[in-house]
N, C-alpha and C positions, 0 to 999 in steps of 0.2 A: 504494500500500500504506500502511496506517495502523498505528501503533504499538499493541501490545496493552497497554502500560502507561498511556500518556497520550493515545493517539489522534492523535499528531502525525504529521508527514510522514516517511516512511521513504525513504531514498535508498541506492543501492548505493555501497559503500565498499570500499577495498582494505586488507587486514590482512596483517601479516607473521606467518606461523605458525612459531613458534620450536621447537615440539615435533614437527614433521613427521618422517616416517620417512626422508625423503631430505635432511634438513637444513632450512635456512630456505627457506620457500616462501611465495609470495603467495597469499592466498585472497580471494575476493570474497563479501561478506555485506551485509546490510541494517543501516543505522544510523539511529536516530531523530534528526532535526534538533532536536527539542525537548528530550528528556531524555537522549539519548545511548545509549539501550538498543540492544544489538546482537542481531540475530536471524539465526541460520544453522542448518543442519540438525543439527550436533553439539550446540549449546546447546539446541535444542528437544528432542532425544532425551534429554538429561540431565534437563531439566525434567519431561518425561513420566515418566521413571523414578523421580523423587523424590516424585511425588504419592502421598500416603497417604490411605487411606480413613479418614474420621472418623465415629465412631458418635455420632449425635445422638438424644437421648432426648426424648420428648414431655413429660416432667415438668419443672416449674419449681421452683426453690427456694421454700420458704414465706416465709422472711424474707431481706431483702436489707439488709445493713448498709453504709451509705455513709460513715460517719464523723461527725465533729462537725458538719459543715455540714448534715447532714440533720435536726438537732434543730429543732423549732419553738420559737421564743422568743416569750414573751408580749409584747404591745405595752405600752408604758409609759402 
């Protein structure tokens, strides 16, 4: 299995669930060995619930102001 964040190696790891209904319980999930991201069913369910639809329009702004670094300076 590969990490969705960095495509690193995912290995099974054991975690202590402090908020479990029956007190402290050990849970098994996937952890990325590269970036440390944790993937389990509860985290994935929360991520899917937070996704929001974004409206993308086809129109682009006419003028883009970048600041002082965008000015063309005449050569000496």
